[in-house]
C-alpha positions in Angstrom: -59.7 -39.9 -52.2 -59.0 -38.9 -48.5 -62.1 -40.7 -47.3 -61.0 -44.0 -48.9 -57.5 -43.4 -47.5 -58.7 -43.2 -43.9 -60.8 -46.4 -44.3 -58.0 -48.6 -45.6 -54.8 -47.2 -44.2 -53.9 -46.4 -40.6 -53.9 -42.7 -39.9 -50.2 -41.8 -39.7 -49.5 -43.6 -43.0 -52.4 -41.9 -44.6 -51.3 -38.5 -43.3 -47.8 -39.1 -44.8 -49.3 -40.1 -48.1 -51.5 -37.1 -48.4 -48.6 -34.8 -47.4 -46.6 -36.4 -50.1 -49.4 -35.8 -52.7 -49.9 -32.3 -51.7 -46.2 -31.6 -51.9 -46.0 -32.8 -55.5 -49.5 -31.9 -56.5 -49.8 -35.2 -58.4 -53.0 -36.6 -57.0 -51.9 -40.2 -57.1 -52.4 -42.0 -53.8 -50.1 -44.8 -54.7 -47.1 -42.5 -55.0 -46.7 -42.2 -51.2 -45.0 -45.5 -50.4 -43.3 -44.4 -47.2 -39.9 -45.2 -48.9 -38.2 -41.8 -48.9 -35.9 -42.7 -51.8 -38.7 -43.9 -54.1 -41.1 -41.1 -53.1 -38.4 -38.6 -54.1 -38.5 -39.6 -57.8 -40.8 -42.4 -58.8 -44.0 -40.4 -58.9 -42.7 -38.4 -61.9 -44.1 -39.7 -65.2 -41.3 -37.8 -66.9 -38.5 -39.6 -65.0 -36.8 -40.3 -68.3 -36.3 -36.6 -69.0 -35.4 -36.0 -65.4 -33.0 -38.9 -64.8 -30.4 -37.0 -62.9 -33.0 -36.0 -60.3 -32.2 -39.5 -58.8 -28.9 -38.1 -57.5 -30.8 -35.9 -55.1 -32.7 -38.8 -53.6 -30.1 -40.8 -51.7 -30.3 -41.3 -48.0 -28.0 -42.5 -45.3 -24.2 -42.4 -45.2 -24.0 -42.4 -49.0 -26.4 -39.5 -49.4 -23.8 -37.2 -50.9 -23.0 -39.6 -53.7 -23.8 -37.6 -56.8 -22.5 -40.0 -59.4 -22.5 -38.4 -62.8 -24.9 -35.6 -61.9 -24.5 -32.6 -64.2 -22.5 -34.7 -66.7 -23.7 -35.6 -70.1 -25.9 -38.6 -70.9 -23.9 -41.5 -72.3 -26.0 -44.2 -74.1 -24.6 -47.7 -74.1 -25.5 -49.2 -77.5 -23.1 -52.2 -77.6 -23.3 -55.1 -75.1 -19.9 -56.4 -76.1 -16.6 -56.3 -74.1 -14.1 -57.6 -76.7 -11.1 -55.6 -75.6 -10.7 -54.5 -71.9 -7.6 -52.4 -72.8 -9.1 -50.6 -75.8 -12.9 -50.6 -75.3 -15.1 -49.6 -78.2 -17.2 -46.4 -77.9 -20.7 -47.3 -77.1 -19.8 -50.1 -74.6 -20.3 -49.9 -70.9 -16.5 -50.3 -70.3 -15.8 -47.3 -72.5 -18.3 -45.3 -70.6 -17.2 -46.0 -67.0 -13.4 -45.3 -67.6 -13.9 -41.7 -68.9 -12.6 -38.9 -66.7 -15.6 -36.6 -67.0 -18.9 -37.1 -65.0 -21.3 -39.3 -67.0 -24.8 -40.5 -66.5 -24.8 -43.8 -68.3 -28.0 -45.3 -69.7 -28.8 -48.2 -72.0 -30.4 -48.1 -75.5 -32.2 -51.4 -75.1 -32.4 -54.5 -73.1 -29.0 -56.3 -72.9 -26.9 -58.9 -71.2 -23.3 -57.8 -70.7 -20.8 -60.6 -70.1 -17.6 -58.9 -69.2 -14.2 -60.3 -70.0 -12.6 -58.7 -67.0 -13.6 -56.5 -64.0 -15.5 -53.4 -64.9 -13.1 -50.8 -63.3 -14.9 -47.6 -62.8 -13.7 -44.0 -62.8 -15.1 -41.4 -60.4 -18.3 -39.4 -60.9 -20.3 -42.1 -62.8 -23.9 -43.2 -62.6 -24.9 -46.5 -64.2 -28.7 -46.1 -64.6 -30.6 -49.2 -65.9 -34.1 -47.6 -65.8 -36.1 -48.2 -69.0 -34.2 -51.4 -70.0 -33.6 -54.8 -68.6 -29.8 -54.8 -68.1 -27.9 -57.8 -66.8 -24.2 -57.9 -65.9 -23.7 -61.6 -65.6 -21.6 -64.6 -66.4 -18.2 -63.0 -66.1 -16.3 -60.6 -63.8 -18.5 -57.8 -62.6 -18.2 -54.2 -61.1 -15.1 -52.9 -59.3 -15.1 -49.5 -57.5 -11.5 -49.0 -56.5 -9.9 -45.8 -55.2 -12.6 -43.6 -56.7 -15.5 -41.5 -55.4 -19.1 -40.6 -56.3 -20.6 -43.6 -57.9 -24.3 -44.6 -58.3 -25.3 -48.0 -59.5 -29.1 -48.2 -60.1 -31.5 -50.6 -61.6 -29.0 -53.4 -62.8 -29.4 -57.1 -62.5 -26.0 -58.5 -61.3 -25.6 -62.2 -61.1 -23.4 -65.3 -61.7 -20.3 -63.1 -61.3 -16.9 -64.9 -61.7 -13.3 -64.0 -60.9 -11.2 -62.3 -63.5 -7.7 -61.1 -63.7 -4.1 -62.0 -64.7 -4.8 -59.7 -67.5 -4.4 -56.1 -68.6 -7.4 -53.8 -68.0 -8.0 -50.1 -68.6 -9.1 -47.9 -65.7 -9.0 -44.5 -67.4 -8.3 -43.0 -70.8 -4.6 -42.6 -69.8 -4.0 -45.8 -67.8 -4.2 -49.5 -68.1 -2.4 -52.1 -66.0 -2.0 -55.7 -64.9 -4.8 -57.0 -62.7 -4.3 -60.0 -60.5 -7.2 -62.4 -59.8 -10.3 -60.8 -58.5 -12.7 -62.4 -56.0 -15.8 -62.7 -58.2 -17.9 -60.1 -56.3 -21.0 -58.6 -57.8 -20.0 -55.1 -56.6 -16.5 -54.7 -55.1 -15.9 -51.4 -53.2 -12.2 -50.9 -52.4 -10.8 -47.8 -50.9 -13.7 -45.7 -52.2 -16.2 -43.2 -50.8 -19.6 -41.7 -51.6 -21.0 -44.8 -53.1 -24.7 -45.6 -53.6 -26.1 -49.0 -54.8 -29.8 -48.8 -55.2 -32.6 -51.0 -56.7 -30.3 -53.7 -58.0 -31.2 -57.4 -58.2 -28.2 -59.5 -57.1 -27.6 -63.3 -56.8 -25.3 -66.2 -57.2 -21.8 -64.7 -57.4 -18.5 -66.4 -56.7 -17.7 -64.3 -53.5 -19.8 -61.5 -52.1 -22.8 -59.8 -53.7 -21.6 -56.4 -52.4 -18.3 -56.1 -50.5 -16.8 -52.9 -49.1 -13.2 -53.0 -47.8 -9.9 -51.2 -47.4 -11.0 -47.8 -46.0 -14.2 -47.4 -48.0 -16.8 -45.3 -46.4 -19.9 -43.0 -47.0 -21.9 -45.9 -48.5 -25.6 -46.6 -48.9 -26.9 -50.0 -50.0 -30.6 -49.6 -50.5 -33.7 -51.1 -52.2 -31.8 -54.1 -53.5 -33.3 -57.6 -53.8 -30.8 -60.4 -53.0 -31.3 -64.1 -53.3 -29.5 -67.5 -53.8 -26.1 -66.7 -52.3 -23.8 -67.7 -49.4 -21.7 -64.8 -48.2 -23.9 -61.9 -49.1 -22.2 -58.7 -47.9 -18.8 -58.1 -46.3 -18.2 -54.7 -44.8 -14.6 -54.4 -43.5 -11.4 -55.9 -44.9 -10.0 -57.9 -42.0 -9.8 -57.9 -38.2 -6.3 -56.4 -38.4 -7.1 -53.7 -41.0 -7.8 -50.9 -38.6 -8.3 -48.2 -41.3 -11.8 -49.5 -41.5 -12.6 -48.0 -38.1 -13.8 -44.9 -40.0 -16.2 -46.9 -42.3 -19.9 -45.8 -42.2 -22.4 -47.8 -44.2 -26.2 -47.6 -44.4 -28.1 -50.8 -45.3 -31.7 -49.8 -45.9 -34.9 -51.0 -47.5 -33.4 -54.1 -48.9 -35.1 -57.5 -49.3 -32.9 -60.4 -48.2 -34.7 -63.2 -49.9 -34.7 -66.9 -50.6 -31.5 -69.0 -50.7 -29.3 -66.7 -48.6 -27.0 -68.2 -46.0 -25.1 -65.5 -44.1 -23.5 -62.0 -44.0 -26.4 -59.6 -44.3 -24.1 -57.9 -43.5 -20.9 -59.1 -41.8 -19.2 -56.1 -40.3 -15.7 -55.2 -39.0 -14.5 -52.1 -37.1 -16.8 -49.4 -38.3 -20.3 -48.0 -37.9 -23.2 -49.8 -39.6 -26.9 -48.7 -39.7 -29.1 -51.6 -40.7 -32.6 -50.1 -41.1 -36.0 -51.2 -42.4 -34.8 -54.3 -44.3 -36.9 -57.4 -44.8 -35.1 -60.6 -43.9 -37.2 -63.5 -45.2 -34.5 -66.2 -45.3 -31.1 -67.1 -43.8 -29.5 -70.5 -43.3 -26.8 -69.5 -40.7 -27.4 -66.0 -39.4 -28.4 -62.6 -40.7 -26.1 -60.0 -39.1 -22.6 -60.8 -38.0 -19.2 -59.3 -37.2 -15.9 -59.2 -35.6 -13.3 -56.6 -34.5 -15.7 -54.4 -32.4 -18.0 -52.9 -35.1 -20.9 -50.8 -33.9 -24.2 -52.2 -35.3 -27.4 -50.2 -35.1 -30.3 -52.4 -36.2 -33.6 -50.5 -36.4 -37.1 -51.3 -37.8 -36.1 -54.4 -39.6 -38.3 -57.5 -40.0 -36.6 -60.8 -39.2 -38.3 -64.1 -40.2 -36.3 -66.9 -38.7 -35.9 -70.3 -40.4 -37.8 -73.3 -39.0 -34.5 -74.9 -37.8 -34.4 -74.4 -34.0 -30.6 -74.0 -34.1 -30.7 -71.1 -36.6 -33.1 -68.6 -34.9 -30.5 -66.1 -33.8 -30.2 -63.1 -36.0 -26.7 -62.3 -34.8 -23.3 -63.9 -34.8 -20.0 -62.8 -33.4 -17.3 -64.4 -35.5 -14.6 -66.3 -33.6 -14.6 -64.1 -30.6 -15.2 -65.0 -26.9 -18.1 -63.5 -25.1 -15.7 -61.8 -22.7 -14.6 -59.7 -25.6 -17.8 -59.2 -27.6 -19.9 -58.3 -24.6 -18.5 -54.8 -24.8 -19.3 -54.3 -28.5 -22.2 -51.9 -29.2 -24.8 -53.9 -31.0 -28.5 -53.0 -30.5 -31.9 -53.9 -31.8 -34.4 -51.1 -31.7 -38.0 -51.6 -33.0 -37.1 -54.7 -34.9 -39.9 -57.2 -35.6 -38.9 -60.8 -34.7 -40.9 -63.6 -36.3 -40.9 -67.4 -36.0 -38.7 -67.3 -32.9 -36.0 -64.9 -34.3 -33.9 -63.2 -31.6 -31.2 -60.6 -31.6 -28.4 -60.8 -29.0 -27.5 -57.2 -28.0 -24.2 -56.2 -26.4 -22.4 -53.2 -25.1 -23.3 -50.3 -22.8 -25.1 -48.5 -25.6 -23.0 -45.4 -25.6 -25.0 -42.7 -27.4 -21.9 -41.2 -29.0 -21.1 -44.5 -30.6 -24.6 -45.0 -32.0 -24.7 -41.4 -33.2 -21.9 -42.5 -35.7 -24.1 -45.5 -36.6 -27.3 -43.5 -37.2 -28.0 -42.1 -40.7 -31.8 -41.7 -41.1 -35.0 -42.0 -39.1 -36.3 -45.6 -39.0 -39.9 -46.3 -40.0 -41.9 -48.7 -37.9 -41.1 -52.3 -38.7 -44.8 -52.9 -39.4 -44.3 -50.9 -42.6 -41.3 -52.9 -43.9 -43.4 -55.0 -46.3 -44.6 -52.0 -48.2 -41.3 -50.1 -48.0 -39.4 -53.0 -49.6 -42.2 -54.3 -51.9 -40.4 -52.8 -55.0 -36.9 -53.9 -54.0 -34.6 -54.9 -56.9 -34.4 -53.6 -60.4 -37.6 -51.9 -61.5 -39.5 -52.2 -64.7 -39.8 -48.6 -65.8 -41.6 -47.5 -69.0 -41.0 -44.2 -70.6 -43.9 -41.8 -70.2 -45.3 -43.5 -67.1 -44.5 -43.5 -63.4 -41.8 -45.9 -62.6 
């Protein structure tokens, strides 16, 4: 095994793989992907019996998001959403509003078309492994004023606005909801959030937006396609409470049909690391209101249009102002004429707040992100 490894894989990668194998005593060369999240749990053929191990595998600013760890397993058996005020037991809505920690899984493949936003309570994991689960065609996921949420392995697409309706948010409370934006995942005033291995596309507003004082967030291993305004991090230029926001965007594949905001940042600290950018129509990474952006080890493939080669965009701000913002590119791979416009003096204290994990070499991005999106996991086999 080791002889073959040295022939086909460069030495540092090979060494990492063999260390991973030795650590787990599994003997499968393919387990060592170099993706630290996946290498934490995907080699286990008994993942289905050890589902909550996933909660120990987060990285980045959202690494302490435990979701429903140590809670009971809740099995969604009913794809319906007939009554957002009095949801039926066995539905996803009934699961996510409970007060207790829950690890939510799915009995079978299902498409869930929600009538209204899915308003989550704290300490919940939505775990789609072992089934093909789509939340699509209606309002989607709202994470508002809560903490410790994990969303894993879900297909989220074609999300629409909801609202002007009563919706339950806990066993004790329901209330009037005004119109929502139509995000895939809306994170509002919440912390310790991890969105991992989801496939997202074609929503009314953002695929994943985090605003209004949200922080301690990791967005990882997702596959995003066919969307305009992909990811907004920070509510508005005037909402200064977002100065404390810290978000890690890691190991994602930004794929075909994307236009802009991968992400678009305001005020806070953003670590954009080891992502694969294979399509943008306007720009990849943008921002306003003096965010700190630390771009490391990404692969940027620019479009053929000569006017769209720049990775970065400062939104509606003169250079005299943005030239002091701390934006840096470190170890990024620029392809087809892509270029990143850095700024700022590079204050180490500022970048320390925008650093959340060690970046891998950009040459490894293809392998690190090769399994981005919802996985096809079969019981009794490695995922």
